[in-house]
N, C-alpha and C positions, 0 to 999 in steps of 0.2 A: 420582486424577485423574478428573474427569468432563468429558466434552465438552459444552460449552454451546451451541455453534453452529458451522456451517460456512457458507462463502460462496464463490461463484465469480463471476467477471465476465470477459467477453470484449469487446474493442472493436476497431474498425478503426483502424489506425495513421494512415490518411489524415485522420481527424478532428483530429489534433494537428499536422499538417504546417504549417498556417498560423495556429496559435493565437496570438492577440494577447496583449500584456502584461497587459491587464486580466484576461483569463480565467486566464492562468498564475498571476498573483498571488492570485487568488481560490481556486484549487484546490490550489496547491503551495507548499511552504515554500521559502525561499531556498536551503537546502541541496539540495533536490530539483532545483530549477531549475538551480543551478550544476552539479550532477552531470550532468544530462541534456544540457546544452549544451556539455559538454566532449567529448561523443561526436560521431562523424561523422554519426550519424542520431538527433538528439534526439527526434524524434517516436516512435520505438520505445520509448524509455525513459519518455517522458511517458505514453504509452498504458498501459504496464505499471504505472506508479505509480497512474494513475487507476483501473485495474482493481483494484489492491490496496486502494485506499480504498473502492471500491464493494463489493468482496467483504467487507471488514471491516464495513461498514454492515450487511450481511446476516448476518454471523456474531456480532456483538456482542450481549450480552444487554440492552443499553440502546441507544436509537436517537437520542437528542438529542446529536449531536456534529458539530463543524464539520470540513470537509475538511482545513483546515490543522492540526487537532489530531491528525491521523493522518499519520504520516510514514514513508516508506521510507528507511532508512539503508543505504547501500551503501558498502562499502570494500574495496578490493583484491580478493583472491580469495575473501573470505568471502561466505557466503550473505547476501542482503539480509535485514534485520530490520524488522519492522513495529512502530513505536513509537506507542502511544496515549497522548496527553497529556491524561489525565482521571483524577481521583482514583478513579473507579469501576473503573478497569482495573488498579489496583495488585496485585490478587490473581489476575490472569489470565495464563495462559501462551498466547502467540499465535505460531502457526507460519504461515509465508508461503512460497508457491512462485510464482515468476514465470516466464513464458516468452513468446517472440514469434517470429513468422515475418516474412517481408517485408511481409505485409499485415495481420496481426492480432496482438494481445497478449492474454494471459490471466493471471489471478491466482487462486490458491486460498488461502483462509484457514481455519484451524481455531483455535477459541478454546476453551480448557479451563481448569479450575481448577488452580492450582499445587498440586503434591503436597507436603504438609507444609510449606507456605509457601516452598518452593524452586522455582526455575524449572528444569524438567528437559527 
């Protein structure tokens, strides 16, 4: 396994408190929007997902990718997973860490090659 890139991004949660539908639909998938708005404080989750996408842009070995082709999948008690919908990502192992406080969100992404074609 070889690390290809790392990325980190931090954003103010207040940037997402009054985000309009047009912006949300440009940046996030329907699944991400649905997940965030099931929460008491959607802005925290939106900010964290935006950070994940920005951190992925920094970590990926290719740069031409759209926001909506990067998706944070969250489910239950499992750790969120970063999915890259691009053929160039099929042999990449992508690790994601998200966190937020009351005022800021942060994401850290590590992109590496899959070991022996397996995701470890």
